[in-house]
N, C-alpha and C positions, 0 to 999 in steps of 0.2 A: 162531614160530621165532626163535631169537635171532640177532642180529646177528653176523655173522662178519667180522673184519679180514682185507683182503688183505695180504700180506707187505710190509712196510716202511710201513705206514700206522698212525695212531693217531686215536682221537676224544678231544677235550678239553672239558671242561665247566668252568664257573666254580665256584670252591669257594665256597658259601654260608656256611661255617663260618669263613671268614678274618676277623679282625678287625684294626683299624688297629694297626700295631706288632708283630704276632706274626709268627713266622717260616714259617707255613703256606704252602703253594704258593697262587699265584692261580688256577690250574686245575689239574685233575686227570683222569686217563682211563686207558684202556687202548689197547694196540696190539700188532702182532705183528711180531717181530723175530726172525730166524733160525729161524723155523718155531714159535716159542713165544710165548705171550701175556705180556705185560709191563705193570706199573703206569707209569704216567708222571706226572710233576709238573712245572708250569712255573710260574715267576717272572717278573714283570715288572721289569725292572731298568734302570739307566742306566750308560752307559760313564762314565770319568772326564771326558770331554769333554761330558757331558749328553745323549748321544745315547741314544734308547730301545733297549733290547735285550730279547731273550727267554732265559731260563737253563732248560734242560731236563735232568730227570734220569730214568732209567728203571730199574727193578728188577724182579726176579722177584717173582710174587705170593706173599703169605703166607697161609697157610691159617689162618684167624681160629679154627678150632676144635681145631688141633692143641696137644696138651699141650705146655707149655714143657720144654725140656730141662733135667734136674737139673744144678745147679751142683756142681762137683766139691768134696768136703768138703775142709778144710784138712789133713787127714791124708794126702792122696795125694802121692807122690814126684813126680807128673807134672805 
């Protein structure tokens, strides 16, 4: 049975693909917001005063197998 998040919770895991100097998140995971599953990304940062802080973003999951939308041709008036 798969784990199901309760509303307002998320699970974060260390990003093993992060390398020094890149912009990839330090941690990634999934959580439940407003009844829907979201992807989470977390970066460890510092304030201007040098205090540690955490910066978090969440987004709707992307279907990895969904075909990409066609870009409109240059002939479209829109």
